[in-house]
C-alpha positions in Angstrom: 2.1 28.5 1.0 5.8 28.1 1.1 5.7 26.2 4.4 3.3 23.6 2.8 5.6 23.1 -0.1 8.6 22.7 2.2 6.7 20.2 4.3 5.7 18.2 1.2 9.3 18.2 0.0 10.5 17.0 3.3 7.8 14.3 3.4 8.8 13.1 -0.1 12.4 13.0 0.8 11.7 10.9 3.9 9.6 8.5 1.9 12.4 8.1 -0.7 15.0 7.5 2.0 12.8 4.9 3.7 12.1 3.1 0.5 15.7 3.1 -0.6 16.7 1.9 2.9 14.2 -0.9 2.6 15.7 -2.0 -0.7 19.2 -1.9 0.7 18.4 -3.7 3.9 16.6 -6.5 2.2 19.3 -6.9 -0.4 22.0 -7.1 2.3 19.9 -9.3 4.6 18.5 -11.7 2.1 21.6 -12.0 -0.2 19.4 -11.6 -3.3 21.1 -9.7 -6.2 19.3 -6.5 -7.1 18.1 -8.0 -10.4 16.2 -10.7 -8.5 14.5 -8.1 -6.5 13.7 -6.1 -9.6 12.0 -9.2 -11.0 9.2 -8.6 -8.4 8.4 -5.1 -9.6 5.8 -6.3 -12.1 3.8 -8.4 -9.6 4.2 -5.5 -7.2 2.6 -3.1 -9.8 -0.3 -5.5 -10.3 -0.9 -6.0 -6.6 -0.5 -2.2 -6.0 -3.1 -1.3 -8.6 -5.5 -4.0 -7.5 -5.2 -3.0 -3.9 -5.8 0.6 -4.8 -8.9 -0.4 -6.9 -10.2 -2.5 -4.0 -9.6 0.3 -1.5 -12.0 2.4 -3.6 -14.6 -0.4 -4.1 -17.1 1.3 -1.9 -16.5 4.7 -3.4 -16.1 3.9 -7.0 -16.6 7.5 -8.1 -13.4 8.4 -6.2 -11.2 6.0 -8.2 -9.4 7.2 -11.3 -6.3 6.3 -13.3 -4.2 8.7 -11.3 -5.0 6.6 -8.2 -4.0 3.5 -10.2 -0.7 5.2 -11.0 -0.1 5.9 -7.3 -1.0 2.3 -6.5 1.4 1.1 -9.2 4.2 3.3 -7.9 3.6 2.1 -4.3 3.4 -1.5 -5.4 6.6 -1.2 -7.5 8.6 0.4 -4.8 7.4 -1.4 -1.6 6.4 -4.9 -2.8 9.8 -6.1 -4.1 11.7 -5.6 -0.8 8.7 -7.1 1.0 8.6 -10.1 -1.2 12.4 -10.5 -1.0 12.2 -10.3 2.8 9.4 -12.9 2.9 11.2 -15.1 0.5 14.4 -15.1 2.6 12.4 -15.7 5.8 10.2 -18.5 4.4 13.1 -20.0 2.5 14.6 -21.1 5.8 11.6 -23.4 6.2 12.1 -25.1 2.9 11.2 -24.4 -0.7 7.7 -26.1 -0.3 6.6 -23.2 2.0 7.3 -20.5 -0.6 4.4 -20.9 -2.9 1.7 -21.0 -0.2 3.1 -18.0 1.4 3.0 -16.0 -1.9 -0.5 -17.1 -2.6 -1.8 -16.4 0.9 0.1 -13.1 1.1 -1.5 -11.9 -2.1 -5.0 -12.8 -0.8 -4.3 -11.2 2.5 -3.1 -8.0 0.8 -6.3 -7.9 -1.4 -8.7 -8.6 1.5 -6.8 -6.0 3.6 -7.3 -3.4 0.8 -11.0 -4.3 0.7 -11.3 -3.9 4.5 -9.4 -0.6 4.3 -11.7 0.6 1.6 -14.8 -0.3 3.6 -13.4 1.5 6.7 -12.4 4.6 4.6 -15.8 4.7 3.0 -17.6 4.5 6.4 -15.4 7.3 7.8 -15.9 9.5 4.7 -19.7 9.0 4.9 -19.8 9.7 8.6 -17.8 12.9 8.1 -20.0 14.1 5.3 -23.3 13.3 6.9 -25.3 16.4 7.9 -25.2 17.3 11.5 -28.6 17.4 13.2 -29.4 20.8 14.6 -30.5 20.7 18.2 -33.1 23.2 19.2 -33.8 24.1 22.8 -37.2 24.6 24.2 -38.3 28.1 24.0 -36.3 29.1 20.9 
């Protein structure tokens, strides 16, 4: 029991360090002030909750508001550095490329979540399907 708790604590610490490193690297690389990255938290929350909801579209009974909270947390922590990175990268091509990349990126994220949900549902159904019992002749 203690080993499982220790492994979970280590995993959480690694996740926090990776997320913090992502924020710092994107801030340094893009040159955006921290407040400009924080401005992307709200869209990140919306995309995170929506992606989580779409990932459960094929198993609607599995989705609950705790899952939405996890999606909001993931979206709020991962999306702002990702958006900042893409903004800095696409900004080198000119300001006209920024809006299409944001719109297409959002659609790609949502369709990716839907595909993930379909795959997860298929794997879950396959694992929970009853195994056929093979009988040998003479038994």
